[in-house]
C-alpha positions in Angstrom: -17.0 -77.0 -22.8 -14.5 -74.2 -23.1 -14.6 -71.0 -21.1 -16.5 -68.2 -22.8 -16.4 -64.5 -21.8 -19.7 -62.7 -21.3 -19.7 -58.9 -21.1 -22.6 -57.5 -19.1 -23.4 -54.3 -17.4 -22.9 -54.1 -13.6 -25.7 -51.6 -13.7 -28.0 -54.4 -14.8 -26.6 -57.0 -12.5 -24.9 -55.2 -9.6 -24.7 -51.8 -8.0 -25.6 -48.9 -10.3 -22.7 -46.8 -11.4 -19.9 -49.5 -11.1 -17.9 -50.0 -14.2 -18.9 -52.9 -16.5 -16.8 -56.0 -16.2 -16.1 -59.3 -17.9 -17.2 -62.4 -16.1 -16.0 -65.8 -17.3 -18.5 -68.6 -17.1 -17.5 -72.2 -17.5 -20.5 -74.2 -18.4 -23.0 -73.3 -15.7 -20.5 -72.5 -13.0 -20.0 -68.9 -12.0 -16.5 -67.6 -11.5 -15.7 -64.9 -9.0 -15.4 -61.5 -10.6 -12.4 -59.8 -9.0 -13.6 -56.3 -9.7 -17.0 -56.7 -8.1 -16.2 -59.3 -5.4 -19.3 -61.4 -5.8 -20.6 -64.3 -7.8 -23.3 -64.2 -10.5 -24.4 -66.4 -13.3 -25.1 -64.0 -16.2 -28.1 -64.5 -18.5 -27.6 -65.4 -22.1 -27.7 -62.4 -24.3 -31.0 -62.3 -26.3 -31.9 -60.6 -29.6 -33.8 -58.1 -27.6 -30.6 -57.1 -25.8 -29.1 -56.3 -29.2 -31.9 -53.9 -30.3 -30.2 -50.6 -30.5 -32.5 -47.6 -29.6 -30.2 -45.3 -31.6 -30.6 -47.3 -34.8 -33.4 -47.1 -37.3 -36.3 -47.3 -37.0 -36.1 -45.9 -33.4 -33.5 -43.2 -33.9 -33.1 -42.1 -30.3 -30.3 -39.6 -29.8 -29.2 -40.2 -26.1 -27.7 -36.8 -26.0 -29.5 -35.5 -23.0 -31.2 -32.7 -25.0 -33.4 -34.3 -27.6 -36.8 -35.6 -26.6 -36.4 -39.4 -26.9 -39.8 -40.2 -25.5 -41.4 -41.5 -28.7 -38.3 -43.3 -29.8 -37.8 -45.2 -26.6 -41.5 -46.2 -26.3 -41.4 -47.6 -29.8 -38.2 -49.4 -28.9 -39.7 -50.9 -25.7 -42.8 -51.9 -27.7 -40.5 -53.8 -30.0 -39.0 -55.7 -27.1 -36.0 -53.5 -26.3 -34.1 -54.6 -23.2 -30.7 -53.0 -23.0 -30.5 -49.2 -23.0 -26.8 -48.3 -23.4 -24.4 -45.4 -23.8 -26.2 -42.1 -23.4 -28.5 -39.8 -21.5 -32.0 -40.3 -22.8 -34.2 -37.3 -22.1 -38.0 -38.0 -22.0 -40.9 -35.6 -21.4 -43.6 -38.3 -21.4 -43.6 -41.4 -19.2 -42.5 -44.8 -20.7 -44.4 -48.1 -20.2 -42.9 -51.5 -20.1 -45.7 -53.9 -20.8 -45.9 -57.7 -21.3 -45.0 -60.5 -19.0 -41.4 -61.6 -18.2 -39.8 -58.4 -19.5 -36.3 -57.3 -18.7 -35.0 -53.8 -18.8 -31.7 -52.4 -17.8 -29.4 -49.5 -18.4 -25.8 -49.9 -19.3 -23.6 -46.8 -19.1 -26.8 -44.9 -19.6 -29.6 -43.1 -17.7 -33.1 -41.9 -18.3 -33.5 -38.1 -17.7 -37.2 -37.6 -16.9 -37.9 -34.0 -17.8 -41.7 -33.8 -17.8 -43.6 -32.1 -15.0 -45.2 -34.7 -12.7 -44.6 -37.6 -15.0 -43.8 -41.2 -13.9 -40.6 -42.0 -15.8 -41.3 -45.7 -16.2 -44.5 -47.8 -15.5 -44.2 -51.6 -15.5 -47.5 -53.3 -16.1 -46.7 -57.0 -16.8 -45.9 -59.8 -14.4 -42.4 -61.1 -13.5 -40.5 -58.1 -14.8 -36.8 -57.6 -14.0 -35.6 -54.0 -14.0 -32.2 -52.4 -13.2 -32.3 -48.8 -14.3 -30.8 -45.4 -13.6 -33.5 -42.7 -13.6 -33.0 -39.0 -12.9 -36.2 -37.0 -12.4 -34.4 -33.7 -12.7 -36.6 -32.3 -9.9 -39.4 -32.2 -12.5 -40.8 -35.7 -12.7 -42.8 -36.9 -9.7 -42.2 -40.7 -9.8 -39.2 -42.7 -10.8 -40.8 -46.1 -11.4 -44.2 -47.5 -10.8 -44.9 -51.3 -10.8 -48.4 -52.7 -11.1 -47.6 -56.3 -12.1 -46.9 -59.3 -9.8 -43.6 -60.9 -9.2 -41.3 -58.0 -10.3 -37.6 -57.7 -9.3 -36.2 -54.2 -9.1 -32.5 -54.3 -8.2 -29.3 -52.4 -8.5 -30.9 -49.3 -9.8 -30.7 -45.6 -9.0 -33.7 -43.3 -8.8 -33.1 -39.7 -7.8 -34.4 -36.1 -7.9 -38.2 -36.4 -8.0 -40.3 -33.4 -7.0 -43.9 -32.2 -7.1 -45.7 -29.1 -5.8 -49.2 -30.5 -6.7 -49.2 -34.2 -6.0 -47.3 -37.1 -4.3 -43.7 -38.0 -5.2 -42.1 -41.4 -5.2 -38.7 -42.9 -6.0 -40.1 -46.5 -6.3 -43.9 -47.2 -6.1 -45.3 -50.7 -6.2 -49.0 -51.2 -6.3 -49.5 -54.9 -6.3 -50.8 -57.8 -4.2 -48.7 -60.3 -6.2 -45.3 -59.8 -4.5 -42.3 -57.8 -5.4 -38.5 -57.8 -4.6 -36.9 -54.4 -4.3 -33.2 -54.7 -3.4 -29.9 -53.0 -3.7 -31.2 -49.8 -5.1 -30.3 -46.2 -4.4 -33.2 -43.8 -3.9 -32.6 -40.2 -3.0 -33.9 -36.7 -3.2 -37.6 -37.2 -3.3 -39.8 -34.2 -2.2 -43.5 -33.4 -2.4 -43.9 -29.8 -1.2 -47.5 -30.1 0.0 -50.3 -27.8 0.9 -50.4 -27.9 4.7 -53.1 -30.6 4.7 -51.7 -33.8 6.0 -52.8 -37.1 4.5 -54.3 -35.7 1.3 -51.6 -37.0 -1.1 -50.2 -33.6 -2.0 -47.2 -33.5 0.2 -46.7 -37.3 0.5 -43.1 -38.2 -0.4 -42.0 -41.8 -0.3 -38.6 -43.3 -1.1 -40.1 -46.8 -1.6 -43.9 -47.4 -1.3 -45.6 -50.8 -1.4 -49.4 -50.5 -1.7 -52.4 -52.6 -2.1 -56.1 -52.5 -1.0 -56.4 -56.2 -0.3 -54.5 -59.1 1.3 -51.2 -59.9 -0.3 -51.2 -63.1 -2.5 -47.4 -63.4 -2.4 -44.5 -62.3 -0.3 -42.5 -59.1 -0.9 -39.0 -58.1 0.1 -37.6 -54.6 0.5 -33.9 -55.1 1.3 -30.5 -53.5 1.3 -31.6 -50.3 -0.4 -29.9 -46.9 0.3 -32.6 -44.3 0.8 -31.7 -40.6 1.4 -33.4 -37.2 1.6 -37.1 -38.0 1.5 -38.5 -34.7 2.5 -41.4 -32.3 2.0 -44.6 -32.2 4.0 -44.8 -36.0 4.7 -41.5 -37.6 3.8 -41.3 -41.4 4.6 -38.4 -43.5 3.7 -40.3 -46.7 3.3 -44.1 -47.2 3.5 -45.9 -50.6 3.4 -49.7 -50.3 3.3 -52.3 -53.0 2.6 -55.6 -51.4 3.6 -59.1 -50.8 2.5 -61.9 -48.9 4.2 -63.1 -51.9 6.2 -59.8 -53.4 7.4 -58.9 -53.0 11.1 -56.3 -54.4 11.7 -55.0 -53.8 8.2 -54.7 -56.6 5.7 -51.7 -59.0 5.5 -48.8 -57.6 3.5 -46.5 -60.6 3.8 -43.5 -58.3 3.6 -40.0 -58.2 4.9 -38.2 -54.8 5.3 -34.6 -55.6 6.1 -31.0 -54.2 5.9 -31.9 -50.9 4.5 -29.9 -47.8 5.1 -32.2 -44.8 5.4 -30.9 -41.2 6.0 -32.8 -38.0 6.4 -36.6 -38.0 6.2 -39.1 -35.4 7.2 -41.8 -37.6 8.8 -40.9 -41.3 9.3 -38.1 -43.6 8.3 -40.4 -46.7 8.1 -44.2 -46.7 8.2 -46.1 -50.0 8.4 -49.8 -50.2 7.8 -50.0 -53.9 7.0 -50.1 -57.1 9.1 -47.6 -59.9 8.8 -44.6 -57.7 8.3 -41.0 -58.0 9.6 -38.8 -54.9 10.0 -35.3 -56.0 10.8 -31.6 -54.8 10.7 -32.4 -51.4 9.2 -30.0 -48.5 10.0 -31.8 -45.2 10.4 -29.7 -42.0 10.4 -30.3 -38.3 10.4 -27.9 -35.4 9.9 -30.2 -32.5 9.0 -29.9 -29.6 11.4 -33.4 -28.2 11.0 -36.3 -30.0 12.7 -39.0 -31.1 10.1 -42.4 -29.4 10.3 -44.4 -32.7 10.8 -42.2 -35.3 12.5 -43.6 -38.6 13.5 -42.2 -41.8 15.0 -39.0 -43.2 13.4 -40.7 -46.6 13.0 -44.5 -46.3 13.0 -46.7 -49.4 13.2 -50.3 -48.4 12.7 -53.3 -50.8 13.0 -51.1 -53.8 12.0 -50.7 -57.1 13.8 -48.2 -59.9 13.6 -45.4 -57.3 13.1 -41.9 -57.9 14.3 -39.4 -55.1 14.8 -36.0 -56.7 15.3 -32.4 -55.6 15.6 -32.8 -52.1 14.0 -30.3 -49.3 14.7 -32.0 -46.0 15.2 -29.6 -43.1 15.7 -30.3 -39.6 17.0 -32.9 -37.7 15.0 -35.2 -34.7 15.1 -38.4 -36.7 14.5 -41.4 -37.1 16.8 -41.6 -37.8 20.6 -41.7 -41.6 20.1 -39.0 -43.7 18.4 -40.8 -47.0 17.8 -44.6 -46.7 18.1 -47.3 -49.4 17.8 -50.9 -48.2 17.7 -54.0 -50.3 17.7 -57.6 -49.3 18.5 -60.0 -50.0 21.3 -62.1 -52.2 19.0 -59.1 -54.1 17.6 -56.2 -54.5 20.0 -53.1 -55.7 18.1 -51.8 -59.2 18.6 -48.4 -60.7 17.6 -46.3 -57.6 18.2 -42.6 -58.3 18.9 -40.0 -55.6 19.4 -36.7 -57.2 20.1 -33.0 -56.5 20.0 -33.2 -52.9 18.8 -30.7 -50.2 19.6 -32.2 -46.7 20.1 -30.1 -43.6 20.5 -31.6 -40.2 21.2 -30.4 -36.9 22.6 -30.6 -36.6 26.3 -32.4 -33.2 26.0 -35.1 -34.6 23.7 -36.9 -36.4 26.6 -38.6 -38.8 24.1 -40.2 -42.2 24.5 -38.1 -45.1 23.2 -40.9 -47.7 22.6 -44.6 -46.9 22.9 -47.5 -49.3 22.5 -51.2 -48.6 22.8 -54.1 -51.1 22.4 -52.0 -54.2 22.1 -52.5 -57.7 23.5 -49.6 -59.9 24.7 -46.8 -58.0 23.0 -43.1 -59.0 23.5 -40.7 -56.2 24.2 -37.3 -57.5 25.1 -33.5 -57.1 24.9 -33.6 -53.6 23.5 -30.8 -51.1 24.3 -32.3 -47.7 24.8 -30.1 -44.5 25.1 -32.6 -41.9 25.9 -33.3 -38.9 28.2 -37.0 -39.7 28.6 -38.9 -42.9 29.0 -37.5 -46.2 27.7 -40.8 -48.2 27.3 -44.3 -46.9 27.8 -47.5 -48.9 27.3 -51.2 -47.9 27.5 -54.3 -50.0 27.1 -52.1 -53.1 26.8 -52.6 -56.5 28.4 -50.4 -59.5 28.9 -47.2 -57.8 27.9 -43.8 -59.6 28.2 -41.2 -56.9 29.0 -37.8 -58.4 29.7 -34.1 -57.6 29.3 -34.5 -54.0 28.1 -31.7 -51.7 29.2 -32.0 -47.9 29.5 -28.9 -45.7 29.4 -28.6 -41.9 29.4 -29.4 -40.1 26.2 -26.6 -39.4 23.7 
């Protein structure tokens, strides 16, 4: 078989914002793309890729001014997949329904210009989405996924804000597993009302939620998350909880290799059992201390959680850097905190690793640069603490 060129958006297959490129595919063998420096076997172009939202009967303008909400929804309902060449302004949220749907932007973005709207809701199973969405500091949510087995990758979700409700870059409400990787999520703020925990004020870069035990594994990996602020700004939250669960339900999730910068409450919040948090880099360069800072990595009522090889750099968050909290009625088992590097200011006098109400935790081989206490445990039995090294604070 001869070599045939396929032209496909790097926004749909690779990092958002990189120029589209030509990849040559010989049979089923991928060939290295010199511009991108990676390998990928591109999907065959389908008829749905060729549906043009600017053509009749859809007639979207893509000029960044006209309201294209109705046109794009009609186009999506018809099976539209490839949104190309334009800035598509919407004032009502879009819905991608049906199983096995694909949606990607190519040299295009969605400008979500409706107050508190969710720009895109994905309801079917096994969706694949790679999109650029700008909330214009008007929309509250970038993308919300409720179906199982979705893959969100190589997208950009930015500028979401609300004064009356929560705000999210990416929100996944599913027990069926999801992959969220290689996305940029930035500038998400929910202003709040001075009442913590009531939703209004809860900003999340990426949130994975369910009220029952996960039926499939989820991965949140290699995302860049920046400026998640407001009353309760968390970079990543994983919560699998109902009113009766203590410890919380199994989330079967891995949170790895994410770069998170500047949050107002926590970088990573885990309220689900069976979760691994590893190789994340947490940075902070704001000069004003947030109003409601908490621990950088906060493990709450969750067992079988591993916190491994994370790099936590100086920040203005709460008095503990890595915190694990059980309860007297349900001490946590299966906690492992290993190989992390913690750097905090000498003057902060904080606690590097804090555990309360745990049973047989493993805390080992952590490097802790801190002016306060390296490791502190209360109401904990059978702990293995070994190879941790404390240095002076930064």
